[in-house]
N, C-alpha and C positions, 0 to 999 in steps of 0.2 A: 111581693116577696121575691128576694133575690135567689138565684139558682147557682149552685156550685157543684162542679164535678170534683170528686176526690178519687184519684187513682193511686191506690196503695195496697200492696199485697199482704200487709199485716193488719188483720181486723182490729186489733187493740189500738194501733196507732191511728187507723182510720176513724175509730170511735173518738179518740182523743182530739183529732182535728175537728170533728163534728161538734164536740163539746166546746172547743174554743170558739167556734162560730156561734154556738148557741148562747155564749156569754156576751156577745156583742149587742149593740143597741137595736139592731134590726133583725127580723126573722130571716132564716135561710131555709130553702128547700135543698136538701142534700141528696145527691146522686152518687153513691159509692160503688166503686168497681175494684176488683182485686187483680185484674190483668188488662192488657191493652186491647185485646180482641173484643171483650165484652163492652168496653168503652166505645169502640168504633161501631159495634153493632147498634148500640143505643143511639149514637149520632146519626148513623145511616137510616134509622127508622124515621127520620125527619123531626127529631127533637128540636125544640126551640133553643137557640144558642144560650149557653150559660152566661152568668155575669162574672164568673171566675172559674179557673181550672187549677187545681193543685195536683201536681204529678210527681210521683217518685220515679227515679231513674232505674232502680233495680227491680224490674218487673219480671215475672216468671216466663212470659211467653214472647216478649219482644223488647227491643231496646226502648227505654223511656224517651230517648231522643227521637227515635222514629215516630213514636206516638205523638210527641209534641209537634213534629213537623206535619203530621196528618191532621191533627186538631187545628193547627194554624191555617192549613190549606182550606179546610171546610168552614171554620169559624175565624176568619182573620181578625175580627175585632175583639175577640175574647182574650182577656189577659191571662196568660199562662205563667204560673209560678212553680218552679221546681222546689220540692221539699225532699232533701236527700241526705244520706250520711256521707256521700261522696264530695270531696273538695278537690279532687284531681283537676288540674287546670284544663286538660284536654276535654274532659267531660263537661266542665262548665262552659267552655267555649262552644262546644258542639250543641249544647242545649240552647244557648243564646242564638247561635246561628240558625237553629231550627225554628225559633220563634218565641222562646221564653223571654219574659220581661223582668223576671226576678228569680233569685236563687237563694234559698234559705236552708240552713243546716238543721237537721232534725234534733240535735242535742239540746236546743234551747227553746222550750215552749213559749217563753215570754217574747223572744225575738220573733217567733213565728206569728204570734198574735199581733205584735207591732207591725210586722211586715204585711199582714193581711189588711190592717188598718191603712197602711201606706198605699196599698193598691187601690183601696176604695177612695182614697183622697187624690188619686191620679198620679201617685208616685211609683217608683220602680225599685223595690227593695232588693238589696244584695247584702248577705251577711258580711261583716267586716273582714273575716278571714278569707272569704272567697274573693272579695274585692281586691284585697292585697295581692292574692295570687294572680289575679287577672292583670293588674297593673304591672306586676313583675314580668309576666310573660309577654305583655305588649311591649315593654321596654327592652326585653332581651331578645325578642324574635328578630331574625335577620330581615333586612329590607329586601323587597323584590328588586330584580334588576331594573336599572333605570329605563332600559328600552321597553320593558313590559309595564312600567308604572303608568297609571292613568293620571292626567292632569286633575288636580284637586278642584272641585267646584266651590270650595270655601273661600271667603274673603280673607285677606291677611289677618284681620283681627279674629275672625272665627278660627283660623288656623292656629293662631297663638293661644286662644282659649283651649282648643283641643289638646295642644301640647301641654298646657298647664294641668288639664284634667289627667292626662297620661302620667304626669309627674306626681299625681296624688293630691293636688290642691283642691280645696273646696271652692264653690263659687265666690264666697266672700274673700278667700285668699287670692283667687285669680283676679278679682276686682282690684285688690290692693296692688298686686304685682303689675297690673296693666294700667293703673292709675285711672280707673273708671268706676262708675257707680255700680252697685249691685244690680239695679234694675237694667242697666245697659248690658251687663254680663248675661242676665237672664234672657234678654232679647236676643243676644248673639247665640245663646244656647238653643233657643227655640228655632232660630234660623238654621243652625247647624244640624239639629235633629231633622228638620224638614228636608234639607238638602241631601242628607245621608239616608233618609227614609227609615229612621230609627225612633225609639221612644225612651231611651235612657242613656246615661253616660256610658254605661258598660257596653251597650250595643254599639254606641258611637265609636268607642275605642276598638272594638273587634272589627267592625266594618271598615273603619279608616285604616287599620293596620293591614287587613286583607287586601285593600285597594292600593296600599302604598302611599297613603296621605300623611303618615306620621314619619318624622325624621328618626 
C-alpha cells in the first residue's frame, strides 16, 4: 500500500484529496496534517518515507515553501507536489527551488487527479497556467553578469533543447525544429536533467536561469 502525506489546512479539501486517491486503482494510506509543524513532528518520529507528498503553500504556522524544503532535506527521494490556489510566479519558483517536482492549481479536481497519475508514472505535473507563467518569467528575467556566469555543462545540442523548452516547445516540436528524432530529443533531455540535477523541464528552466545558462 502506498503512503501519502497531505498537508492542507482546510479539512474539507484534505478529505477531497483523500477521496481522489481512493478512486485510483491502488490503495493509499493517507496521513493528513493541517499545519507544517505536525507534519515535521510525524517525520521526526522516524516515519517511513511516503510515496508522495501533497503540500499546500498557505499553511497557518509556516511557509509551505519552508516545509517543502524540510521534507526534501529529510526525504530527498519523495516526490512533492504543490496543490495551491497561488499562481504567483515567485511562489511557484520558490516552491520548485525548495524541492517540489509539480505544481497543481486547486480549482481543477480533474487536473489534480491527472497530475497525481502523472507523478505515479514518473512524470512531473505542472498546471498549464503555472507553466506559462514560469516560461514567461524565465524569458523575461535579466541575465546575470557575464563575469559571474558559470560555464554551462551542457553540450551544444542540449543547450539548444533547453532554449526550445524555454520558448514553450514540446519535445516533439523541439525534435522537428532540431531535425532530430523524438527518441534522440528524449535522450538529450535525460542527459540535461542529469547534468543539472533536476527531474522536470520546469526545474531545468529555473536552475538553468539561476545559473545563467539561458540566453
